[in-house]
C-alpha positions as CSV (number, residue, x, y, z in Angstrom):
1,X,0.0,0.0,0.0
2,X,1.2,3.5,-0.8
3,X,2.2,5.1,2.5
4,X,0.3,8.3,1.5
5,X,-3.0,6.5,2.2
6,X,-2.0,6.3,5.9
7,X,-2.9,10.0,6.1
8,X,-6.7,9.8,5.3
9,X,-6.9,6.5,7.1
10,X,-5.4,8.1,10.3
11,X,-7.8,11.0,9.9
12,X,-10.8,8.7,9.8
13,X,-9.5,6.6,12.8
14,X,-9.0,9.9,14.7
15,X,-12.7,10.8,14.1
16,X,-13.8,7.3,15.0
17,X,-12.1,7.6,18.4
18,X,-13.4,11.1,18.9
19,X,-16.9,9.6,18.5
20,X,-16.0,6.8,20.9
21,X,-14.8,9.3,23.6
22,X,-17.9,11.4,23.0
23,X,-20.2,8.4,23.6
24,X,-18.2,7.5,26.7
25,X,-18.5,11.1,28.1
26,X,-22.2,11.5,27.3
27,X,-23.3,8.2,28.8
28,X,-22.0,9.2,32.3
29,X,-24.5,10.4,34.9
30,X,-25.5,14.0,34.6
31,X,-26.6,14.7,38.2
32,X,-29.7,16.5,39.5
33,X,-32.3,18.6,37.7
34,X,-30.7,21.8,39.1
35,X,-27.3,20.8,37.8
36,X,-28.7,19.9,34.3
37,X,-30.6,23.2,34.1
38,X,-27.4,25.1,34.6
39,X,-25.5,23.0,32.1
40,X,-28.3,23.4,29.5
41,X,-28.2,27.2,30.0
42,X,-24.4,27.1,29.2
43,X,-25.1,24.8,26.2
44,X,-27.8,27.1,24.8
45,X,-25.6,30.2,25.2
46,X,-22.6,28.6,23.5
47,X,-24.6,27.1,20.6
48,X,-26.4,30.4,20.1
49,X,-23.1,32.3,19.9
50,X,-21.4,29.8,17.6
51,X,-24.4,29.6,15.3
52,X,-24.5,33.4,14.9
53,X,-20.7,33.6,14.6
54,X,-20.5,31.0,11.8
55,X,-23.4,32.6,10.0
56,X,-21.5,35.9,10.0
57,X,-18.3,34.2,8.9
58,X,-20.1,32.2,6.2
59,X,-21.1,35.4,4.4
60,X,-17.5,36.7,4.5
61,X,-16.2,33.3,3.4
62,X,-18.5,33.2,0.3
63,X,-17.4,36.7,-0.8
64,X,-13.7,35.8,-0.4
65,X,-14.3,32.5,-2.3
66,X,-15.7,34.4,-5.2
67,X,-12.8,36.9,-5.1
68,X,-10.3,34.0,-5.0
69,X,-11.8,32.3,-8.0
70,X,-11.7,35.5,-10.1
71,X,-8.5,37.1,-8.9
72,X,-6.4,33.9,-9.2
73,X,-7.7,32.7,-12.5
74,X,-4.7,34.2,-14.3
75,X,-2.2,32.6,-12.0
76,X,-2.6,29.0,-13.1
77,X,-2.6,27.3,-16.5
78,X,-6.0,25.8,-15.7
79,X,-7.5,29.3,-15.3
80,X,-10.9,29.3,-13.7
81,X,-10.8,25.5,-13.2
82,X,-7.8,25.8,-10.9
83,X,-8.9,29.0,-9.2
84,X,-12.3,27.4,-8.7
85,X,-10.7,24.4,-7.0
86,X,-8.8,26.8,-4.7
87,X,-12.1,28.5,-3.8
88,X,-13.7,25.1,-3.1
89,X,-10.8,24.1,-0.9
90,X,-11.1,27.4,0.9
91,X,-14.7,26.8,1.7
92,X,-14.0,23.2,2.8
93,X,-11.2,24.4,5.0
94,X,-13.5,26.9,6.7
95,X,-16.2,24.3,7.1
96,X,-13.9,21.6,8.5
97,X,-12.4,24.0,11.0
98,X,-15.8,25.2,12.1
99,X,-17.1,21.6,12.4
100,X,-14.1,20.6,14.6
101,X,-14.8,23.5,17.0
102,X,-18.5,22.8,17.0
103,X,-18.1,19.1,17.7
104,X,-15.7,19.7,20.6
105,X,-17.7,22.5,22.1
106,X,-20.9,20.4,22.0
107,X,-19.2,17.7,24.0
108,X,-17.5,20.1,26.3
109,X,-20.7,21.9,27.3
110,X,-22.3,18.5,28.1
111,X,-19.3,17.0,29.8
112,X,-19.1,19.7,32.4
113,X,-22.1,18.6,34.4
114,X,-21.0,14.9,34.2
115,X,-17.6,15.9,35.7
116,X,-19.4,17.7,38.5
117,X,-21.5,14.6,39.2
118,X,-18.4,12.3,39.0
119,X,-16.7,14.6,41.6
120,X,-19.0,12.9,44.2
121,X,-16.9,9.8,43.6
122,X,-13.5,11.5,43.8
123,X,-10.8,12.9,41.6
124,X,-10.0,9.8,39.6
125,X,-13.3,9.3,37.8
126,X,-13.9,13.0,37.3
127,X,-10.4,13.4,35.7
128,X,-11.1,10.5,33.3
129,X,-14.4,12.0,32.1
130,X,-12.9,15.6,31.8
131,X,-9.9,14.4,29.8
132,X,-11.8,12.1,27.5
133,X,-14.3,14.9,26.9
134,X,-11.4,17.1,26.0
135,X,-10.0,14.4,23.8
136,X,-13.1,14.6,21.6
137,X,-12.0,18.1,20.6
138,X,-8.4,17.1,20.1
139,X,-9.1,14.1,17.9
140,X,-11.8,16.0,15.9
141,X,-9.4,18.8,15.2
142,X,-6.4,16.7,14.1
143,X,-8.6,14.1,12.3
144,X,-10.5,16.7,10.2
145,X,-7.3,18.6,9.6
146,X,-5.3,15.7,8.2
147,X,-8.2,14.1,6.4
148,X,-9.1,17.3,4.6
149,X,-5.5,18.2,3.7
150,X,-4.6,14.7,2.4
151,X,-7.9,14.1,0.6
152,X,-7.7,17.4,-1.3
153,X,-4.1,16.7,-2.2
154,X,-5.1,13.3,-3.6
155,X,-8.2,14.7,-5.3
156,X,-6.2,17.4,-7.0
157,X,-3.9,14.8,-8.5
158,X,-0.9,14.9,-6.2
159,X,2.4,16.6,-6.8
160,X,3.5,20.2,-6.4
161,X,0.7,21.6,-8.5
162,X,-1.8,19.9,-6.1
163,X,-0.1,21.5,-3.1
164,X,-0.5,25.0,-4.7
165,X,-4.2,24.3,-4.9
166,X,-4.4,22.9,-1.4
167,X,-3.2,26.3,-0.1
168,X,-6.9,27.4,-0.4
169,X,-7.8,24.8,2.2
170,X,-5.3,26.3,4.6
171,X,-6.6,29.8,4.0
172,X,-10.1,28.7,4.8
173,X,-8.8,27.2,8.1
174,X,-7.0,30.5,8.7
175,X,-10.2,32.6,8.3
176,X,-12.2,30.5,10.8
177,X,-9.3,30.4,13.2
178,X,-8.9,34.2,13.1
179,X,-12.5,35.0,13.7
180,X,-13.0,32.2,16.3
181,X,-10.0,33.5,18.3
182,X,-11.1,37.1,18.0
183,X,-14.8,36.6,18.6
184,X,-14.4,33.9,21.2
185,X,-11.7,35.9,23.0
186,X,-13.8,39.1,23.1
187,X,-16.8,37.1,24.3
188,X,-15.1,35.2,27.1
189,X,-13.3,38.1,28.6
190,X,-16.0,40.7,28.3
191,X,-18.2,38.3,30.3
192,X,-15.5,37.3,32.7
193,X,-14.2,40.8,33.5
194,X,-17.7,42.2,33.7
195,X,-18.9,39.4,36.1
196,X,-15.7,39.7,38.3
197,X,-15.8,43.5,38.6
198,X,-19.3,43.5,40.0
199,X,-19.3,40.1,41.8
200,X,-15.8,39.9,43.3
201,X,-14.8,43.5,43.6
202,X,-18.0,45.4,44.3
203,X,-20.4,42.9,45.9
204,X,-17.7,40.7,47.5
205,X,-19.4,37.4,46.4
206,X,-17.5,34.3,45.2
207,X,-16.7,33.4,41.6
208,X,-19.6,31.6,39.9
209,X,-22.1,32.8,42.6
210,X,-25.6,32.2,41.1
211,X,-26.7,35.6,42.2
212,X,-24.4,37.2,39.6
213,X,-26.2,37.7,36.3
214,X,-23.0,37.3,34.4
215,X,-22.0,33.8,35.5
216,X,-23.7,31.9,32.7
217,X,-22.1,34.2,30.1
218,X,-18.8,33.7,31.8
219,X,-19.1,29.9,31.7
220,X,-20.2,30.0,28.0
221,X,-17.1,32.1,27.3
222,X,-14.8,29.4,28.7
223,X,-16.1,27.1,25.9
224,X,-16.2,29.4,22.9
225,X,-12.8,30.9,23.8
226,X,-10.7,28.0,25.1
227,X,-12.4,25.1,23.5
228,X,-13.7,26.2,20.1
229,X,-11.1,29.0,19.8
230,X,-8.0,27.0,20.6
231,X,-9.4,24.1,18.5
232,X,-9.7,26.4,15.4
233,X,-6.3,27.9,16.2
234,X,-4.4,24.6,16.2
235,X,-6.5,23.2,13.3
236,X,-5.2,26.1,11.2
237,X,-1.6,25.8,12.4
238,X,-1.6,22.1,11.8
239,X,-2.9,22.5,8.2
240,X,-0.8,25.5,7.2
241,X,2.4,23.9,8.6
242,X,1.8,20.7,6.7
243,X,1.2,22.8,3.5
244,X,4.3,24.9,4.1
245,X,6.5,21.7,4.4
246,X,4.8,20.2,1.3
247,X,5.4,23.4,-0.7
248,X,9.1,23.4,0.2
249,X,9.3,19.7,-0.7
250,X,7.8,20.6,-4.0
251,X,10.4,23.3,-4.5
252,X,13.2,20.7,-4.1
253,X,11.5,18.3,-6.5
254,X,10.9,21.0,-9.1
255,X,14.6,21.7,-9.3
256,X,14.8,18.4,-11.3
257,X,15.2,14.7,-10.4
258,X,19.0,14.9,-10.6
259,X,19.1,17.6,-8.0
260,X,16.7,15.8,-5.7
261,X,18.8,12.6,-5.7
262,X,21.9,14.6,-5.1
263,X,20.3,16.3,-2.1
264,X,18.6,13.1,-0.8
265,X,20.3,10.1,-2.4
266,X,18.1,7.6,-0.4
267,X,14.7,9.1,-1.5
268,X,12.1,6.5,-2.3
269,X,10.2,8.4,-4.9
270,X,9.9,11.8,-6.5
271,X,6.9,12.9,-4.4
272,X,8.3,11.6,-1.1
273,X,9.3,15.0,0.2
274,X,5.8,16.4,-0.5
275,X,4.0,13.5,1.2
276,X,6.3,13.0,4.1
277,X,4.7,15.7,6.3
278,X,1.3,14.1,5.9
279,X,2.6,10.6,6.9
280,X,4.4,12.0,9.9
281,X,1.0,13.5,11.0
282,X,-0.7,10.1,10.4
283,X,1.6,8.0,12.6
284,X,1.5,10.7,15.4
285,X,-2.3,10.4,15.5
286,X,-1.9,6.7,16.3
287,X,0.6,7.7,19.0
288,X,-1.8,10.3,20.4
289,X,-4.7,7.8,20.6
290,X,-2.5,5.3,22.5
291,X,-1.3,8.1,24.8
292,X,-4.9,9.2,25.6
293,X,-5.6,5.7,27.0
294,X,-2.4,6.0,29.0
295,X,-3.9,8.9,31.0
296,X,-5.0,6.9,34.0
297,X,-4.5,8.2,37.5
298,X,-2.5,5.9,39.8
299,X,-3.0,5.7,43.6
300,X,0.0,8.0,44.3
301,X,-0.1,10.2,41.2
302,X,-1.2,13.8,41.1
303,X,-3.5,15.2,38.4
304,X,-0.8,17.2,36.5
305,X,1.6,14.2,36.5
306,X,-1.2,12.0,35.1
307,X,-1.9,14.4,32.2
308,X,1.8,14.9,31.5
309,X,2.2,11.1,31.3
310,X,-0.1,11.2,28.2
311,X,2.0,14.0,26.6
312,X,5.2,12.1,27.2
313,X,3.8,8.9,25.9
314,X,2.6,10.6,22.7
315,X,6.0,12.3,22.2
316,X,8.1,9.2,22.7
317,X,5.8,7.0,20.5
318,X,5.8,9.6,17.8
319,X,9.6,9.7,17.7
320,X,9.8,5.9,17.5
321,X,7.3,5.9,14.6
322,X,9.0,8.8,12.8
323,X,12.1,6.7,12.1
324,X,10.7,3.9,10.0
325,X,8.6,6.5,8.1
326,X,11.7,8.6,7.4
327,X,13.7,5.5,6.5
328,X,11.1,4.3,4.0
329,X,10.5,7.7,2.3
330,X,13.8,9.6,2.5
331,X,16.4,7.0,3.4
332,X,18.7,6.0,6.3
333,X,21.8,7.8,4.9
334,X,23.2,11.0,6.3
335,X,20.7,13.2,4.5
336,X,17.7,11.1,5.5
337,X,18.8,10.9,9.1
338,X,19.2,14.7,9.2
339,X,15.6,15.1,8.4
340,X,14.7,12.6,11.1
341,X,16.8,14.7,13.6
342,X,14.8,17.8,12.5
343,X,11.6,16.0,13.3
344,X,12.9,15.0,16.8
345,X,13.9,18.7,17.3
346,X,10.3,19.6,16.8
347,X,9.2,17.2,19.6
348,X,11.9,18.6,21.9
349,X,10.8,22.2,21.2
350,X,7.3,21.1,22.3
351,X,8.6,19.6,25.6
352,X,10.8,22.5,26.4
353,X,8.0,25.1,25.7
354,X,5.8,23.2,28.2
355,X,8.5,23.4,30.9
356,X,9.3,27.1,30.2
357,X,5.6,28.2,30.1
358,X,4.8,26.3,33.3
359,X,7.7,27.9,35.2
360,X,6.5,31.4,34.5
361,X,2.8,30.8,34.9
362,X,2.5,28.3,37.8
363,X,3.2,28.5,41.5
364,X,6.9,29.2,41.1
365,X,9.0,32.3,42.0
366,X,7.7,34.6,39.2
367,X,4.0,34.0,40.3
368,X,5.0,34.3,44.0
369,X,6.7,37.6,43.2
370,X,3.4,39.0,41.8
371,X,1.5,37.7,44.8
372,X,4.0,39.4,47.2
373,X,3.7,42.6,45.2
374,X,0.0,42.6,46.0
375,X,0.7,43.4,49.6
376,X,1.3,47.0,48.7
377,X,-1.7,47.4,46.4
378,X,-2.9,47.0,42.8
379,X,-0.2,49.3,41.4
380,X,2.7,47.1,42.4
381,X,0.8,44.0,41.4
382,X,0.4,45.4,37.9
383,X,4.1,46.5,37.6
384,X,5.4,43.1,38.7
385,X,3.0,41.3,36.5
386,X,4.1,43.2,33.5
387,X,7.7,42.6,34.4
388,X,7.1,38.8,34.7
389,X,5.3,38.8,31.3
390,X,8.2,40.6,29.6
391,X,10.8,38.3,31.2
392,X,8.8,35.2,30.2
393,X,9.6,35.8,26.6
394,X,13.3,35.0,27.2
395,X,13.4,31.2,27.5
396,X,10.8,30.5,24.9
397,X,12.6,32.6,22.3
398,X,15.9,30.9,23.1
399,X,14.2,27.5,22.7
400,X,12.6,28.5,19.4
401,X,15.9,30.0,18.1
402,X,17.9,27.0,19.1
403,X,15.4,24.6,17.5
404,X,15.4,26.6,14.3
405,X,19.2,26.6,14.1
406,X,19.5,22.9,14.7
407,X,16.6,22.0,12.4
408,X,18.2,24.1,9.6
409,X,21.9,23.4,10.0
410,X,21.8,19.6,10.4
411,X,20.1,19.0,7.0
412,X,22.1,21.8,5.5
413,X,25.5,20.4,6.6
414,X,24.3,16.9,5.6
415,X,23.3,17.9,2.0
416,X,25.0,21.2,1.3
417,X,21.7,22.6,0.1
418,X,20.1,25.6,1.9
419,X,16.7,24.5,0.7
420,X,17.1,21.2,2.6
421,X,17.7,23.3,5.7
422,X,14.5,25.2,5.2
423,X,12.8,21.8,4.7
424,X,14.3,20.8,8.0
425,X,12.7,23.8,9.8
426,X,9.3,23.0,8.2
427,X,9.6,19.3,9.3
428,X,10.4,20.4,12.9
429,X,7.2,22.5,12.9
430,X,5.2,19.5,11.5
431,X,6.6,17.2,14.1
432,X,5.9,19.7,16.9
433,X,2.3,19.9,15.7
434,X,2.0,16.2,15.1
435,X,0.9,15.8,18.8
436,X,-1.9,18.4,18.4
437,X,-4.5,15.7,19.3
438,X,-3.4,15.3,22.8
439,X,-2.4,19.0,23.3
440,X,-5.8,20.2,22.3
441,X,-7.3,17.5,24.7
442,X,-5.3,19.1,27.5
443,X,-6.6,22.6,26.6
444,X,-10.2,21.5,26.3
445,X,-9.9,19.7,29.6
446,X,-9.6,23.3,31.1
447,X,-13.1,24.7,30.2
448,X,-14.8,21.4,31.1
449,X,-13.3,21.4,34.7
450,X,-13.8,25.2,35.0
451,X,-17.5,24.8,34.1
452,X,-17.8,21.8,36.4
453,X,-16.6,24.0,39.3
454,X,-19.1,26.7,38.3
455,X,-21.9,24.2,38.2
456,X,-20.9,22.8,41.7
457,X,-21.0,26.4,43.1
458,X,-24.2,27.4,41.4
459,X,-26.0,24.1,42.3
460,X,-24.7,24.4,45.9
461,X,-23.1,21.0,45.9
462,X,-21.3,19.6,49.0
463,X,-17.9,21.1,50.0
464,X,-16.1,17.8,49.2
465,X,-17.4,18.0,45.6
466,X,-16.3,21.6,45.2
467,X,-12.9,20.6,46.6
468,X,-12.5,18.0,43.9
469,X,-13.6,20.3,41.1
470,X,-11.3,23.0,42.5
471,X,-8.4,20.6,42.2
472,X,-9.3,19.7,38.7
473,X,-9.8,23.4,37.8
474,X,-6.4,24.4,39.2
475,X,-4.7,22.0,36.9
476,X,-7.0,23.2,34.0
477,X,-5.5,26.7,34.4
478,X,-2.0,25.1,34.0
479,X,-3.0,23.1,30.9
480,X,-4.6,26.2,29.3
481,X,-1.4,28.3,29.9
482,X,0.9,25.5,28.6
483,X,-1.1,25.0,25.4
484,X,-1.1,28.7,24.7
485,X,2.7,28.7,24.9
486,X,2.8,25.7,22.6
487,X,0.4,27.3,20.1
488,X,2.4,30.6,20.0
489,X,5.7,28.8,19.4
490,X,4.3,26.5,16.7
491,X,2.7,29.5,15.0
492,X,6.1,31.3,14.9
493,X,7.9,28.4,13.4
494,X,5.1,27.6,10.9
495,X,5.1,31.3,9.8
496,X,8.9,31.1,9.2
497,X,8.4,28.1,6.9
498,X,5.5,29.9,5.1
499,X,7.7,32.9,4.7
500,X,10.2,30.8,2.9
501,X,7.5,29.6,0.5
502,X,6.5,33.2,-0.1
503,X,10.0,34.1,-1.1
504,X,10.0,31.4,-3.7
505,X,6.5,32.2,-4.9
506,X,7.5,35.8,-5.7
507,X,10.9,34.7,-7.1
508,X,13.0,36.9,-4.8
509,X,16.3,35.7,-3.4
510,X,16.7,36.2,0.4
511,X,19.7,38.4,-0.1
512,X,17.5,41.1,-1.6
513,X,15.8,41.6,1.7
514,X,18.4,44.1,3.0
515,X,17.9,46.8,5.6
516,X,19.5,49.2,3.1
517,X,16.4,48.8,1.0
518,X,13.8,51.3,2.2
519,X,10.9,49.1,1.1
520,X,12.1,46.3,3.3
521,X,12.5,48.8,6.2
522,X,9.0,50.3,5.7
523,X,7.6,46.8,5.5
524,X,9.3,45.7,8.8
525,X,8.0,48.8,10.6
526,X,4.4,48.3,9.4
527,X,4.6,44.6,10.3
528,X,6.0,45.3,13.7
529,X,3.2,47.8,14.3
530,X,0.3,45.6,13.3
531,X,0.2,43.2,16.3
532,X,0.1,46.2,18.6
533,X,-2.8,47.9,16.7
534,X,-4.5,44.5,16.5
535,X,-4.2,43.9,20.2
536,X,-5.3,47.4,21.0
537,X,-8.6,47.0,19.0
538,X,-9.3,43.7,20.8
539,X,-8.5,45.0,24.3
540,X,-10.8,48.0,23.7
541,X,-13.5,45.6,22.5
542,X,-13.2,43.6,25.7
543,X,-13.4,46.9,27.8
544,X,-16.6,48.0,26.0
545,X,-18.2,44.6,26.4
546,X,-17.3,44.4,30.0
547,X,-18.6,47.9,30.7
548,X,-22.1,46.8,29.4
549,X,-22.0,43.6,31.4
550,X,-21.2,45.6,34.6
551,X,-24.1,48.0,33.9
552,X,-26.5,45.1,33.4
553,X,-25.4,43.2,36.5
554,X,-25.6,46.3,38.6
555,X,-29.1,47.0,37.2
556,X,-30.4,43.6,38.1
557,X,-29.0,43.8,41.6
558,X,-30.8,47.2,42.1
559,X,-34.1,46.6,40.2
560,X,-34.9,42.9,40.6
561,X,-36.0,42.1,44.2
562,X,-34.8,38.9,45.8
563,X,-31.6,38.4,43.8
564,X,-29.3,39.4,46.7
565,X,-31.1,37.0,49.1
566,X,-31.0,34.2,46.5
567,X,-34.8,34.1,46.3
568,X,-35.0,35.2,42.7
569,X,-33.0,34.0,39.7
570,X,-31.2,36.7,37.7
571,X,-31.9,37.2,34.1
572,X,-28.8,35.4,32.8
573,X,-29.8,35.6,29.2
574,X,-29.5,39.4,29.2
575,X,-25.7,39.2,29.8
576,X,-25.4,36.4,27.2
577,X,-27.1,38.6,24.6
578,X,-24.9,41.6,25.5
579,X,-21.5,39.8,25.1
580,X,-22.7,37.8,22.0
581,X,-23.6,41.1,20.2
582,X,-20.4,42.8,21.4
583,X,-18.2,39.9,20.2
584,X,-19.9,39.6,16.7
585,X,-19.8,43.4,16.2
586,X,-16.2,43.9,17.3
587,X,-14.6,41.0,15.6
588,X,-15.0,42.3,12.0
589,X,-12.3,45.1,12.1
590,X,-9.4,43.1,13.6
591,X,-10.3,40.2,11.4
592,X,-10.2,42.3,8.2
593,X,-6.7,43.7,9.2
594,X,-5.2,40.3,8.5
595,X,-6.8,40.0,5.0
596,X,-6.7,43.6,3.8
597,X,-3.4,44.9,5.0
598,X,-1.1,42.4,3.1
599,X,-3.1,42.9,-0.1
600,X,-2.8,46.7,0.1
601,X,0.9,46.6,1.0
602,X,1.6,44.1,-1.8
603,X,-0.2,46.1,-4.4
604,X,1.1,49.5,-3.4
605,X,4.6,48.8,-2.2
606,X,5.4,45.5,-3.9
607,X,6.5,42.0,-2.9
608,X,9.7,43.1,-1.2
609,X,7.9,45.4,1.2
610,X,5.3,42.7,1.9
611,X,8.1,40.3,2.7
612,X,9.4,42.8,5.2
613,X,6.0,43.2,6.7
614,X,5.7,39.4,7.2
615,X,9.0,39.3,9.0
616,X,8.0,42.3,11.2
617,X,4.6,40.6,12.1
618,X,6.4,37.3,13.0
619,X,9.0,38.9,15.3
620,X,6.8,41.5,17.1
621,X,3.8,39.2,17.2
622,X,5.8,36.3,18.8
623,X,7.1,38.6,21.5
624,X,3.8,40.3,22.2
625,X,1.8,37.1,22.2
626,X,4.3,35.4,24.7
627,X,4.3,38.4,27.0
628,X,0.5,38.7,27.1
629,X,-0.3,35.0,27.4
630,X,2.3,34.3,30.1
631,X,1.8,37.6,31.9
632,X,-1.9,37.1,32.1
633,X,-1.6,33.5,33.3
634,X,0.9,34.6,36.0
635,X,-1.5,37.3,37.2
636,X,-4.3,34.7,37.4
637,X,-2.3,32.2,39.4
638,X,-1.0,34.9,41.7
639,X,-4.6,35.6,42.6
640,X,-5.3,31.9,43.1
641,X,-2.2,31.6,45.3
642,X,-3.7,34.2,47.6
643,X,-7.1,32.6,47.5
644,X,-5.5,29.4,48.7
645,X,-4.6,31.2,51.9
646,X,-1.4,33.0,51.1
647,X,-1.2,36.6,52.5
648,X,-4.5,36.4,54.2
649,X,-6.6,34.6,51.6
650,X,-9.9,35.8,50.1
651,X,-11.2,39.2,51.2
652,X,-7.7,40.5,52.2
653,X,-6.3,43.7,50.8
654,X,-3.7,41.6,48.9
655,X,-6.5,39.6,47.4
656,X,-8.3,42.7,46.2
657,X,-5.1,43.9,44.6
658,X,-4.6,40.5,42.9
659,X,-8.2,40.6,41.5
660,X,-7.3,43.9,39.8
661,X,-4.2,42.3,38.3
662,X,-6.2,39.2,37.2
663,X,-8.8,41.5,35.6
664,X,-6.1,43.2,33.5
665,X,-4.4,39.9,32.7
666,X,-7.6,38.2,31.5
667,X,-7.8,39.9,28.1
668,X,-4.0,39.6,27.9
669,X,-4.0,35.8,28.1
670,X,-7.4,34.9,26.6
671,X,-8.1,37.6,24.0
672,X,-5.3,39.6,22.5
673,X,-2.3,37.2,23.1
674,X,-3.8,34.0,21.6
675,X,-5.4,35.9,18.6
676,X,-2.0,37.1,17.4
677,X,-1.3,33.5,16.3
678,X,-3.9,33.3,13.6
679,X,-3.1,36.9,12.6
680,X,0.5,36.0,11.7
681,X,-0.5,32.8,9.8
682,X,-3.5,34.4,8.0
683,X,-1.4,37.3,6.7
684,X,1.3,34.9,5.4
685,X,-1.3,32.7,3.7
686,X,-2.9,35.8,2.0
687,X,0.6,36.8,0.8
688,X,1.2,33.3,-0.7
689,X,-2.2,33.1,-2.3
690,X,-2.1,36.5,-3.9
691,X,1.7,36.6,-4.7
692,X,1.1,36.4,-8.5
693,X,-1.3,39.3,-8.2
694,X,1.3,41.5,-6.5
695,X,3.8,40.7,-9.2
696,X,1.4,41.4,-12.0
697,X,-0.5,44.5,-10.8
698,X,1.7,46.0,-8.1
699,X,2.3,49.8,-8.3
700,X,6.0,49.4,-7.7
701,X,8.1,47.0,-9.9
702,X,9.0,44.6,-7.0
């Protein structure tokens, strides 16, 4: 059997196991009528938001598909036939990304109440349900991503021309990822910040107190932001990284068969370099499925150790399976082994990013420093939190740079070809993302356990149940922070590989990108600016949405008798409607930045300036995303450290200061920071797709 068929088969197997885990999760006991009523309110809010979001995006997607089919008709020999296939792939990529997010969120919003009920039996059972519920999202994401990419590659006839057409599928995934991250991020933090400002700060009531009209919207936001949002983000990264590696493989092949065999003497067939990334993804899916079953809590294990056991299992099994695949397709000689080493480097980057992110965001000295700074008020808390966020960029950047250098120079020195080095970087990114299934499972575990804790609080469950859900939720905060760091690092490496593809698409040698060229310098400055403008627009959107939630919660406390005493249920739906409308309205402008700006720069300033812009976006976007994601998570855990009894616990002056820091950090870590990932990749995909347009119709000659 041709090894290529492993890719669609693995995609189908992944979807089958996603269905198996969904059935397992949904057949568990769901608890009392009161618990189910709360869970159903969360389900309704999440479904209503996603339905409205996808309807809005669908209109934009159809318009873009028409533009693609017309604008790109001149770029291919097949004319409208080829550009039409790109448009179809674009719509399919958008649909698959949306479907993955919707499937995962549907199970997540139903698994929460089952985890709360399982907490009566203790941590072990509740952990199993929460993680397998998260695995539904993880396996749906990776299954649909690999199935779609490989099937379109096969349907389009294979080879480098087919990869050029599959780029449309990646752009469709980018569009959904961008809007899911923007809209979901605005929704979740407008609700969270608004509910916290009135509930914790003004009224002094606990988080998830049922008297707070914003709590249902807050719990809905956990799912649309962390479950559907992260799923769409990593779906896109997985697809575009595979496409980037396939494009570079096609560039090596198109140099001629003689050159290919000179670079990789042990290569099995001409298309092996194109198909190798898909097959790496396929074997890693099997590794991830086995690893999910390995997540079983022993008698003396802690929750985080149990979850990490799954990640380690997936990583080790993937490395073991990568070798025979590499040997079969690229060979066991020095050149083939160098590519295998690049793949191993990708797995190592993943592991080191987990360690670095955990150090800066969990209960270690950086977080303790923020907590200690809270003793003297909110001002010192904010200053220290910003300092920790800035410092947290150091180790991740060193890890990424080291990985890029090793992944490039090992194949380069083995083959003597710089293009082989770029292929090595792309393969490192593919390998890093090959474990996406279990990484997304870790992330989706977070909102499930967070919601379970909320349901336990709102349903007034016994203290032992809430203790269990609190333990699970504390680990969920860790997994969400770790997966954000992983997503940011993978986005940066993927964007670098895509940038290499862009250079070859426009036919410009790398040496032409000199700082002495004013077009390059202007592009760099514009690109460096964009993540800041983008983040500003999103932060303001969160502020406006939170303001409206605060006003509504205050109104209900004042005007609806019996809420404060717990005799009357608040009008939860009002806050859900407010944040839904705010998110859908505010997501359009930042979303269009990613699509419009590269087209305008490419047409007005040319391909060289656009190349500078892409590099500027990658560099400043990476730093800003790391700073915001890690800083926000550190603020959050400093608050939790105090709530656990440090410095006087809940209600102390230190706690009040820490709540302010957490309020600032929330949109950092859950809105602006994570949304920079799809911004970087979407802009690069637009540049690749429309590169021929810039060369043909650009105002400047280059």
